[in-house]
C-alpha positions as CSV (number, residue, x, y, z in Angstrom):
1,M,-20.9,-16.5,-35.0
2,I,-17.7,-15.8,-32.8
3,L,-17.3,-17.2,-29.4
4,F,-14.5,-15.8,-27.1
5,P,-14.3,-14.4,-23.6
6,P,-14.4,-10.6,-23.3
7,I,-11.1,-8.8,-23.7
8,R,-9.9,-5.3,-23.5
9,L,-7.9,-4.1,-26.6
10,K,-5.5,-1.2,-26.1
11,S,-3.1,0.5,-28.6
12,N,-0.3,3.0,-27.9
13,W,-2.1,5.8,-29.3
14,H,-5.7,5.3,-27.7
15,A,-6.5,4.8,-24.1
16,N,-8.7,1.9,-22.7
17,C,-12.0,3.6,-21.6
18,T,-15.2,2.6,-19.8
19,Y,-18.0,4.4,-18.1
20,T,-19.2,1.8,-15.9
21,S,-18.4,0.9,-12.1
22,E,-18.8,-2.0,-10.0
23,S,-18.6,-1.2,-6.1
24,Y,-18.1,-5.0,-5.1
25,R,-16.9,-7.7,-7.0
26,E,-19.0,-10.5,-5.3
27,V,-19.2,-13.1,-7.7
28,G,-18.8,-16.3,-6.0
29,M,-16.8,-19.1,-7.5
30,R,-16.4,-16.6,-10.2
31,K,-19.7,-17.5,-12.0
32,T,-19.2,-14.5,-14.4
33,K,-15.9,-16.5,-15.0
34,L,-17.7,-18.5,-17.4
35,M,-19.8,-16.1,-19.0
36,I,-18.9,-15.8,-22.6
37,A,-19.4,-13.1,-25.0
38,L,-21.6,-13.9,-27.9
39,I,-20.7,-11.6,-30.7
40,G,-22.1,-12.2,-34.1
41,A,-20.9,-11.4,-37.6
42,I,-18.3,-8.8,-36.1
43,I,-15.4,-7.7,-38.2
44,I,-12.8,-6.0,-36.1
45,P,-10.4,-3.8,-38.3
46,L,-6.9,-4.7,-36.5
47,T,-5.3,-2.1,-38.9
48,L,-6.9,0.4,-36.1
49,F,-4.4,-1.1,-33.5
50,S,-0.6,-0.6,-33.6
51,G,-0.5,-3.3,-30.9
52,V,-3.6,-5.4,-30.1
53,L,-2.2,-6.7,-26.6
54,P,-2.5,-4.3,-23.6
55,V,0.7,-3.4,-22.0
56,P,0.8,-5.2,-18.6
57,K,0.0,-3.3,-15.4
58,S,1.4,-4.1,-12.2
59,H,2.3,-7.8,-11.6
60,R,0.4,-7.5,-8.4
61,I,-3.4,-8.6,-8.4
62,M,-4.8,-7.9,-4.8
63,A,-8.0,-8.9,-3.1
64,I,-9.3,-6.9,0.0
65,I,-11.5,-9.0,2.4
66,T,-13.3,-7.0,5.0
67,T,-16.8,-6.9,6.3
68,E,-19.9,-5.1,5.0
69,D,-19.8,-2.1,7.4
70,L,-16.2,-1.3,6.3
71,A,-17.0,-1.6,2.6
72,P,-16.8,2.4,2.2
73,A,-13.2,2.4,3.3
74,A,-12.4,-0.6,1.1
75,D,-13.6,1.0,-2.0
76,S,-11.2,3.8,-1.3
77,F,-8.3,1.5,-1.2
78,K,-9.7,-0.4,-4.3
79,L,-9.9,2.7,-6.5
80,W,-6.5,3.9,-5.5
81,H,-4.7,0.8,-6.1
82,N,-6.4,0.4,-9.5
83,A,-5.6,3.8,-10.3
84,L,-2.0,2.8,-10.2
85,G,-2.4,-0.5,-12.3
86,E,-2.7,-2.7,-9.2
87,T,-5.7,-4.5,-10.1
88,T,-7.6,-4.9,-7.0
89,Y,-11.0,-6.4,-5.9
90,V,-13.2,-6.3,-2.8
91,Y,-14.9,-9.2,-1.3
92,T,-16.8,-9.2,2.1
93,T,-16.9,-11.9,4.7
94,N,-20.8,-12.3,4.6
95,Y,-20.3,-13.5,0.9
96,I,-17.5,-15.6,1.7
97,Y,-19.2,-17.5,4.6
98,S,-22.3,-18.0,2.5
99,S,-20.4,-19.4,-0.7
100,Y,-17.5,-21.4,0.6
101,F,-17.1,-24.5,2.5
102,G,-15.1,-24.8,5.7
103,R,-15.3,-26.0,9.2
104,D,-15.2,-22.5,10.6
105,K,-14.8,-18.8,9.3
106,Q,-11.1,-19.0,8.8
107,E,-11.2,-22.1,6.7
108,K,-13.6,-20.6,4.5
109,I,-11.8,-17.5,4.0
110,R,-8.6,-19.7,3.2
111,V,-10.5,-21.8,0.8
112,F,-11.7,-18.7,-0.9
113,I,-8.1,-17.3,-1.1
114,Q,-6.9,-20.7,-2.4
115,Y,-9.4,-20.3,-5.1
116,L,-8.4,-16.8,-5.8
117,N,-4.9,-17.6,-6.2
118,Q,-5.4,-20.7,-8.3
119,A,-8.1,-19.6,-10.6
120,E,-7.7,-15.7,-10.7
121,G,-3.9,-15.3,-10.2
122,I,-4.5,-13.1,-7.3
123,N,-1.1,-13.0,-5.4
124,T,-1.8,-10.3,-2.9
125,I,-4.3,-10.4,0.0
126,M,-5.1,-7.1,2.1
127,I,-7.5,-7.9,5.3
128,L,-9.4,-4.7,6.4
129,G,-10.4,-5.1,10.0
130,D,-9.1,-6.4,13.3
131,T,-9.3,-9.9,14.4
132,L,-13.0,-9.3,15.7
133,K,-14.0,-8.3,12.3
134,V,-12.0,-10.9,10.2
135,P,-11.0,-13.7,12.3
136,I,-7.5,-14.9,12.7
137,R,-6.2,-18.6,13.1
138,Q,-4.6,-20.0,16.2
139,A,-1.7,-22.2,15.3
140,M,-0.5,-24.7,18.1
141,Y,3.0,-24.5,18.8
142,S,4.9,-26.4,21.6
143,G,8.7,-26.3,21.8
144,Q,11.6,-24.4,22.3
145,Y,10.3,-20.8,22.0
146,N,6.8,-21.1,23.5
147,D,4.0,-23.4,24.4
148,A,0.9,-21.8,23.2
149,R,-1.6,-21.0,20.6
150,I,-0.3,-18.4,18.5
151,P,-2.4,-15.8,16.3
152,T,-1.3,-16.2,12.6
153,D,-2.4,-14.6,9.4
154,L,0.3,-16.9,7.7
155,Y,-2.5,-19.3,7.6
156,Y,-4.2,-17.2,5.0
157,G,-0.8,-16.8,3.2
158,D,0.6,-20.2,3.2
159,L,-2.0,-22.2,1.0
160,D,-0.4,-25.7,0.9
161,G,-2.4,-28.4,2.5
162,N,-5.0,-27.7,5.0
163,W,-2.8,-27.0,8.2
164,D,-4.7,-30.0,10.0
165,A,-3.1,-33.2,8.4
166,N,-4.4,-35.5,11.1
167,G,-8.0,-34.1,11.0
168,N,-8.2,-33.4,14.7
169,G,-9.3,-29.7,14.5
170,I,-6.2,-28.3,15.8
171,F,-4.6,-26.3,13.2
172,G,-0.8,-25.9,12.6
173,E,0.4,-28.4,15.3
174,Y,4.0,-28.2,15.9
175,I,5.0,-30.5,19.0
176,N,8.4,-30.9,20.2
177,G,10.2,-30.7,17.0
178,I,7.5,-32.6,15.2
179,N,5.6,-30.8,12.5
180,V,2.4,-32.9,13.2
181,D,0.2,-31.0,10.4
182,N,2.9,-30.8,7.9
183,V,2.7,-27.1,7.6
184,D,5.0,-25.7,4.9
185,G,5.2,-22.2,6.7
186,M,6.1,-20.2,3.6
187,P,3.6,-17.8,2.2
188,D,2.3,-18.4,-1.4
189,V,0.5,-15.1,-1.5
190,V,1.6,-11.7,0.1
191,I,-0.5,-11.1,3.2
192,G,-1.1,-7.9,5.0
193,R,-3.7,-6.6,7.5
194,I,-4.9,-3.2,8.6
195,P,-6.3,-3.9,11.9
196,L,-8.6,-0.6,12.2
197,S,-12.2,-1.4,13.0
198,N,-14.0,1.7,11.7
199,N,-14.2,3.5,8.6
200,E,-13.0,6.7,9.9
201,A,-9.7,5.1,11.2
202,L,-9.3,3.5,7.9
203,I,-10.0,6.7,5.7
204,D,-7.4,8.5,7.9
205,Y,-4.9,5.6,7.4
206,F,-5.8,5.8,3.6
207,H,-5.0,9.6,3.3
208,K,-1.7,9.2,5.1
209,M,-0.9,6.3,2.6
210,V,-1.8,8.5,-0.4
211,K,0.3,11.4,1.1
212,Y,3.4,9.0,1.6
213,E,3.0,7.7,-2.2
214,T,2.8,11.2,-3.6
215,T,5.8,12.7,-1.8
216,V,9.6,12.1,-2.3
217,P,10.7,10.1,0.9
218,T,14.0,10.4,2.6
219,L,15.6,7.0,2.3
220,S,16.9,6.4,5.7
221,A,17.0,3.4,8.3
222,H,17.4,3.8,12.0
223,F,18.4,1.2,14.4
224,W,17.4,0.8,18.0
225,G,19.1,-1.8,20.0
226,S,19.7,-2.9,23.5
227,S,21.1,-5.7,25.6
228,I,18.3,-8.2,26.0
229,Y,19.1,-10.7,28.7
230,D,22.1,-9.1,30.5
231,P,23.3,-5.5,30.6
232,D,26.7,-6.7,28.9
233,D,25.3,-9.0,26.2
234,G,25.0,-6.3,23.6
235,I,22.6,-8.6,21.4
236,G,20.4,-5.9,20.1
237,Q,23.3,-3.4,19.4
238,N,25.3,-6.1,17.5
239,Y,22.4,-7.2,15.4
240,C,21.6,-3.8,14.5
241,L,25.3,-3.0,13.5
242,R,25.0,-6.1,11.4
243,L,21.9,-5.1,9.7
244,K,23.3,-1.5,9.0
245,S,26.3,-2.8,7.5
246,G,24.4,-4.8,4.6
247,L,22.6,-1.6,3.5
248,P,23.4,0.4,0.2
249,S,25.6,3.4,0.6
250,G,23.0,5.8,-0.2
251,I,20.8,5.0,2.8
252,A,21.1,7.5,5.7
253,T,21.6,5.6,8.9
254,K,21.4,6.3,12.7
255,T,21.9,4.1,15.6
256,L,20.4,4.7,19.1
257,F,21.6,2.2,21.7
258,N,21.3,1.4,25.5
259,P,23.8,1.2,26.7
260,M,25.0,3.4,23.9
261,V,28.7,2.5,24.3
262,D,30.1,-1.0,25.5
263,T,32.2,-0.5,28.6
264,F,32.1,-3.9,29.8
265,G,35.2,-5.4,28.1
266,A,38.7,-4.3,27.0
267,Y,37.5,-2.7,23.8
268,P,34.0,-1.6,23.0
269,R,32.0,-4.1,20.9
270,W,29.5,-1.4,20.0
271,V,29.1,2.4,19.9
272,G,25.8,4.0,19.1
273,D,25.3,7.5,17.7
274,G,23.0,8.3,20.4
275,E,21.3,7.0,23.5
276,L,18.2,4.9,23.3
277,S,15.8,6.5,25.8
278,K,12.2,7.3,26.0
279,T,12.7,10.9,25.0
280,N,15.0,10.1,22.0
281,A,12.7,7.4,20.7
282,I,9.9,9.6,20.7
283,K,11.8,12.4,19.0
284,D,13.2,9.9,16.5
285,L,9.8,8.6,15.6
286,S,8.9,12.2,14.7
287,S,11.9,12.8,12.5
288,G,10.4,11.8,9.2
289,N,12.5,8.7,9.1
290,F,12.0,5.7,6.3
291,I,12.2,2.7,8.4
292,T,13.2,2.0,12.2
293,V,14.4,-1.4,13.2
294,H,14.1,-2.0,16.9
295,I,15.7,-5.1,18.6
296,D,14.7,-5.0,22.4
297,N,12.3,-6.3,24.7
298,G,8.6,-5.2,24.7
299,G,5.0,-6.3,25.4
300,L,1.5,-6.0,23.8
301,N,1.0,-2.3,24.4
302,W,4.6,-1.2,25.1
303,F,8.1,-1.5,23.8
304,G,11.4,-1.0,25.8
305,T,14.4,1.5,25.5
306,G,16.8,-0.8,27.3
307,Y,14.3,-2.7,29.3
308,I,17.0,-4.9,30.8
309,V,19.0,-1.8,31.9
310,N,15.9,-0.2,33.4
311,G,15.4,2.0,30.2
312,E,11.7,3.6,30.3
313,R,8.9,2.0,28.3
314,L,7.0,3.5,25.6
315,F,3.2,2.8,25.6
316,D,0.6,2.8,23.0
317,Y,-0.6,6.2,24.1
318,N,3.0,7.7,23.5
319,L,2.7,7.0,19.8
320,K,1.0,10.2,18.3
321,G,2.3,12.4,15.6
322,I,4.5,9.7,14.1
323,E,6.3,10.5,11.0
324,T,8.3,7.4,10.7
325,R,6.7,5.3,7.9
326,F,7.7,1.6,8.7
327,Y,8.7,-0.2,12.0
328,I,10.2,-3.5,12.4
329,S,10.3,-5.0,16.0
330,T,11.4,-8.2,17.8
331,S,9.2,-7.1,20.8
332,S,6.9,-9.6,22.1
333,Y,3.1,-9.6,21.2
334,G,3.3,-6.1,19.8
335,A,2.0,-7.1,16.2
336,M,-1.3,-8.4,17.6
337,S,-4.0,-7.2,15.3
338,V,-6.2,-5.8,18.1
339,K,-7.0,-2.6,19.4
340,G,-4.6,-1.8,22.3
341,S,-1.5,-3.2,20.7
342,I,1.6,-1.1,20.3
343,G,1.4,-2.0,16.3
344,Y,-2.2,-0.8,16.3
345,A,-1.1,2.4,18.0
346,F,1.7,2.9,15.6
347,L,-0.8,2.9,12.6
348,V,-3.5,5.1,14.4
349,G,-0.4,7.4,15.5
350,G,0.7,8.0,11.9
351,G,2.7,5.1,10.9
352,L,2.2,3.0,7.7
353,A,3.2,-0.4,8.4
354,Y,4.3,-2.6,11.7
355,I,6.1,-5.7,11.4
356,G,6.6,-7.6,14.5
357,N,5.3,-10.5,16.7
358,T,2.0,-11.8,17.5
359,S,3.7,-14.0,20.3
360,I,7.0,-14.2,22.3
361,G,9.7,-12.5,20.1
362,N,13.4,-13.4,19.8
363,P,16.3,-11.5,18.7
364,E,17.2,-14.3,16.2
365,E,14.5,-12.9,14.1
366,A,16.9,-10.2,13.0
367,I,18.5,-12.7,10.6
368,G,14.9,-12.8,8.8
369,Y,15.0,-8.9,9.0
370,E,18.3,-8.9,7.3
371,R,16.8,-10.6,4.4
372,L,13.9,-8.1,4.4
373,L,16.3,-5.1,4.4
374,N,18.4,-6.6,1.6
375,N,15.3,-6.9,-0.5
376,L,13.6,-3.5,0.5
377,F,16.3,-1.6,-1.0
378,S,16.6,-3.9,-4.0
379,D,15.6,-2.8,-7.5
380,S,13.8,-6.1,-7.7
381,T,11.3,-5.1,-5.1
382,A,8.5,-2.6,-5.7
383,Y,6.3,-3.1,-2.5
384,L,7.0,-3.6,1.1
385,G,4.8,-6.6,1.4
386,E,7.0,-8.4,-1.3
387,A,10.1,-7.5,1.2
388,F,8.2,-8.9,3.9
389,T,7.8,-12.2,2.4
390,R,11.6,-12.6,2.7
391,V,11.4,-12.8,6.5
392,F,10.1,-16.3,6.4
393,G,12.7,-19.1,6.7
394,D,13.1,-22.5,8.1
395,N,11.9,-21.6,11.7
396,L,8.2,-22.4,11.8
397,Y,7.7,-20.7,15.1
398,F,9.1,-17.2,13.5
399,N,7.0,-17.9,10.7
400,Y,3.9,-18.3,12.8
401,T,4.6,-15.2,14.8
402,M,5.5,-12.8,12.2
403,N,2.8,-10.3,11.4
404,Y,2.5,-7.5,8.7
405,M,0.3,-4.5,9.7
406,G,-0.5,-2.3,7.1
407,D,-1.3,-2.1,3.5
408,P,0.9,-4.9,1.8
409,L,1.3,-2.6,-1.7
410,L,3.2,0.3,-0.1
411,R,5.7,1.4,-2.5
412,V,9.3,1.1,-1.5
413,Y,12.4,2.4,-3.7
414,P,16.1,1.2,-3.9
415,V,17.0,5.0,-4.4
416,T,15.3,8.3,-4.0
417,P,12.4,8.3,-6.5
418,S,12.0,11.1,-9.2
419,V,9.4,13.4,-9.8
420,L,7.2,13.1,-13.0
421,N,7.0,16.6,-14.8
422,Y,4.1,17.0,-17.1
423,S,2.4,19.3,-19.4
424,I,-1.2,19.2,-20.4
425,K,-3.2,20.2,-23.5
426,Y,-7.0,20.3,-23.3
427,G,-9.5,19.7,-26.2
428,T,-13.1,19.6,-26.6
429,S,-13.2,15.9,-26.0
430,K,-9.9,14.8,-25.1
431,I,-6.8,15.5,-23.0
432,T,-3.3,14.9,-23.8
433,I,-0.7,14.6,-21.2
434,N,3.1,14.6,-21.9
435,T,5.4,13.4,-19.2
436,G,8.5,13.1,-21.3
437,V,8.8,9.5,-19.9
438,S,7.5,6.5,-21.6
439,G,5.6,3.7,-19.9
440,V,4.0,5.8,-17.4
441,Y,0.6,4.5,-16.3
442,V,-2.0,7.0,-16.6
443,S,-5.7,6.6,-15.0
444,L,-8.4,9.1,-15.5
445,I,-10.8,9.2,-12.7
446,R,-14.3,10.8,-12.3
447,G,-16.2,10.3,-9.0
448,D,-15.5,7.0,-7.9
449,S,-14.8,5.2,-11.2
450,I,-11.7,5.0,-13.6
451,V,-13.2,6.0,-17.1
452,C,-10.0,5.8,-19.0
453,D,-6.5,4.4,-18.5
454,G,-3.3,3.7,-20.6
455,F,0.4,4.2,-20.8
456,T,2.3,7.0,-22.4
457,D,4.1,6.2,-25.5
458,E,7.9,6.3,-26.4
459,D,7.5,10.1,-26.4
460,G,6.1,10.1,-23.1
461,T,2.4,11.2,-24.4
462,I,-0.9,9.8,-23.9
463,T,-4.3,11.2,-25.1
464,L,-7.4,10.3,-23.2
465,P,-10.8,11.1,-24.2
466,Y,-13.1,12.8,-21.6
467,Y,-16.6,13.5,-22.7
468,R,-18.7,14.5,-19.7
469,E,-18.6,17.8,-18.1
470,G,-16.9,18.2,-14.5
471,S,-14.1,17.4,-12.4
472,Y,-11.5,14.6,-13.0
473,K,-8.2,13.4,-11.5
474,A,-5.4,11.9,-13.6
475,V,-3.0,9.5,-11.6
476,L,0.5,9.1,-13.0
477,S,2.5,6.1,-11.9
478,K,5.8,4.5,-12.7
479,K,8.3,2.4,-10.9
480,G,11.2,4.6,-9.6
481,Y,8.8,7.8,-9.5
482,V,6.6,9.0,-6.8
483,V,2.9,9.0,-7.7
484,S,1.6,12.3,-9.4
485,V,-2.2,13.2,-8.8
486,V,-3.3,16.1,-11.3
487,N,-6.7,17.6,-10.6
488,L,-8.5,18.5,-13.8
489,M,-11.7,20.4,-14.8
490,R,-13.7,19.8,-18.1
491,Y,-16.2,22.5,-19.4
492,N,-18.2,22.4,-22.5
493,G,-16.9,25.9,-23.7
494,I,-13.2,25.0,-23.7
495,K,-11.4,25.5,-26.8
496,D,-9.4,23.0,-28.4
497,N,-5.6,22.8,-27.8
498,Y,-5.8,24.9,-24.8
499,E,-2.5,24.3,-22.9
500,Q,-1.7,24.2,-19.2
501,D,1.8,23.5,-18.0
502,E,1.9,22.8,-14.2
503,K,5.2,20.7,-13.9
504,S,5.6,20.5,-10.3
505,D,2.1,21.2,-8.7
506,V,-0.4,18.4,-8.5
507,K,-3.1,21.2,-8.2
508,L,-4.3,23.0,-11.5
509,D,-6.4,25.6,-9.6
510,L,-5.7,29.4,-10.3
511,T,-3.9,31.2,-7.5
512,R,-4.0,34.7,-8.6
513,A,-6.3,36.9,-10.7
514,R,-5.8,36.7,-14.6
515,V,-7.8,38.2,-17.4
516,Y,-9.8,36.0,-19.7
517,S,-12.4,36.6,-22.5
518,I,-15.5,34.7,-22.0
519,S,-17.7,33.0,-24.8
520,G,-21.3,32.2,-23.4
521,R,-21.4,30.6,-20.1
522,Y,-17.9,29.3,-19.9
523,L,-14.3,30.7,-19.5
524,G,-11.8,28.2,-20.7
525,K,-11.9,25.2,-18.1
526,Y,-11.9,27.3,-15.1
527,A,-15.2,29.3,-14.8
528,D,-18.2,27.6,-13.2
529,L,-20.7,30.0,-14.1
530,R,-24.5,29.6,-13.7
531,T,-25.7,32.3,-15.6
532,S,-25.0,33.4,-19.3
533,L,-22.6,36.2,-19.9
534,A,-22.1,38.5,-22.8
535,G,-18.7,38.4,-24.4
536,G,-16.4,40.7,-22.5
537,V,-13.3,40.7,-20.6
538,Y,-13.3,39.7,-16.7
539,I,-11.1,39.6,-13.8
540,V,-10.8,35.9,-12.8
541,S,-9.6,34.6,-9.4
542,D,-9.6,31.0,-8.4
543,G,-11.4,30.0,-11.7
544,R,-14.4,32.4,-10.9
545,V,-15.2,35.8,-12.3
546,T,-14.9,38.4,-10.0
547,R,-15.3,41.7,-11.7
548,K,-15.9,42.8,-15.4
549,I,-13.6,45.3,-16.9
550,S,-15.1,46.3,-20.3
551,L,-17.5,45.0,-22.6
552,I,-16.5,43.8,-26.1
553,K,-18.8,45.4,-28.6
């Protein structure tokens, strides 16, 4: 008898396939971790495999933590990320609260994350739900920048210690320069939260995310800056110019300042491309920009456009129809994970990620943003959440206040990504996809399950078996390329080696009438015919027979 844990074998000629699906991975303390496969007298012919170890998928393994009522939306995120090779699991708070020890809900969640990180290697956490759904930790800070309890999801990301070294039940105490609770303050896992509180809003965000990841983005960075304390200090403008100067040459930039030009000295210390105003800000947010960095004053539900020089405010209700993908701000309180915050409004209005403060902001945070931008457009960074971890430094107050609102596995690119072209050959029980690019991860989805996955070989080809009749989606992904989603349909009457070449279109539906011969009930892979038809020639539009031309005797 052979005793070993279950493994998945994959070669470069055959896909890894399964026809099972799990909706949730609620296996407390990973009880199934200890489950052993008992296999007796089995001989595996290793000659079948040209490579017995699977090619690694993404180095990101993510856990989604949410509530029972938001599980339907969580499943959509789970399926998408798994289809991209980003192994993702879903856990609900009810399960965590009943299975893990802690003095309160927050501590139970953190203990669970510590376990996931240490025992399962999970390195990314996405929280679905606002702070009423999944609670946030309040850290106690009293010092130079503030004297308050600060809401911080860093508690779930920095896994060192317990954030309560003196055991008094007050977490993250930092009092007048003394780190009472010995908080490290640096994230051990990437942490992000989508603070939307119902399935409809989350699914709407999900569709925007998929659209972004399947569309070639315009790599651009816009900088909004204004004076912070006095009209002539130029703090926001000059930080913006510093951040802009560090970007790669291929990134398109634009600056909006208020005052736009420095007229206070003998020579201008700053000159913007345009004036930062409410009208221009709204227009700029609708321009399809990749990322906007804003150094200005602001509040919970508004941000300024030169607040110190009487610039108008933009409120949460102004943020509709946004096309800017990512937004970074030094404004105070805007990144609170609650309905009514400017960050919440940015996500609902069309944005994908908001990075900012849960307490009083400070323009000095721009130093952390400089590290973020340097990594955002670096070849070593694949996800925005990874770049966000570079924000954290030796200032514990800034670390407490910084919050990432959005999916932490949003893809980013150092240069404009390419598009994967592909050709498809259908068979009676298999499908062959050729991209001309090796190492493309391909997953075949039926319904809410990934039934097969694998990587293209050195010729850019992969063959996937599909046995059941019906519709499928193939998701193609590789770093440096936008994701491609291919709609497929399998019918029992399909002939072997039927070819379809749709290199630039993710849809494989017919768009004009064509003529096909019919055998039995089926017409290639397109017709969905409910009655038997005699052999003949028919007009077909959008995959369905519309008119018979002549009967073949």
